[in-house]
C-alpha positions in Angstrom: 60.8 26.9 4.3 62.9 29.8 3.4 63.8 30.7 -0.2 60.7 29.0 -1.8 58.2 30.9 -3.9 54.6 30.8 -2.8 52.3 28.6 -4.9 50.5 30.5 -7.7 47.0 31.6 -7.0 44.4 29.5 -8.8 41.4 31.1 -10.6 37.8 30.2 -10.0 36.9 26.5 -10.8 35.6 25.9 -14.3 31.8 25.7 -14.6 30.6 22.1 -14.9 26.9 21.8 -15.9 26.9 18.1 -14.8 27.3 19.3 -11.2 24.0 21.3 -11.3 20.6 19.6 -12.1 18.4 21.2 -14.9 15.9 23.7 -13.8 12.4 22.2 -13.3 10.5 25.5 -13.2 7.7 26.0 -15.7 9.7 28.7 -17.5 12.5 26.3 -18.3 10.7 23.0 -18.6 9.5 21.9 -22.0 5.9 21.5 -20.9 3.2 19.9 -22.9 3.5 20.1 -26.6 3.3 18.0 -29.8 5.0 14.6 -29.5 8.3 14.4 -31.3 9.7 11.3 -33.0 12.1 9.2 -30.9 14.9 9.9 -33.4 14.6 13.7 -33.1 13.7 13.8 -29.4 17.1 15.1 -28.3 18.2 16.9 -31.5 18.4 20.6 -31.9 17.1 22.5 -34.9 20.7 23.0 -36.2 21.4 19.2 -35.9 18.2 18.4 -37.8 19.1 20.9 -40.5 22.7 19.5 -40.8 21.3 15.9 -41.0 18.9 16.9 -43.7 21.7 18.6 -45.7 24.0 15.6 -45.3 21.2 13.2 -46.5 20.7 15.4 -49.6 24.4 15.5 -50.4 24.6 11.8 -50.0 21.6 11.3 -52.3 23.3 13.6 -54.9 26.6 11.6 -54.7 24.7 8.3 -55.2 22.9 9.8 -58.2 26.2 11.1 -59.7 27.9 7.7 -59.3 25.0 6.1 -61.1 25.3 8.6 -64.0 29.1 8.4 -64.4 
C-alpha cells in the first residue's frame, strides 16, 4: 500500500473506574460506624448540604407565595 499515511498513534485508554473493583483494605473500607439513614446512605456531604439549601429555598418560595 504505497502512498497512504500511517494511522495516527492513539493515546493511552481513558481510565474507567467501572473496570476496577473498589479497594477492600481497612484503610479504604468504611468500617464500623454509626448507622446512617437509608436516604443519606450514598450521599456525600456536599449533596446533603445542597439538598438542605434547596429545601430551605423552596420553603421560602412557598412562604412568599402565601404572603403575596
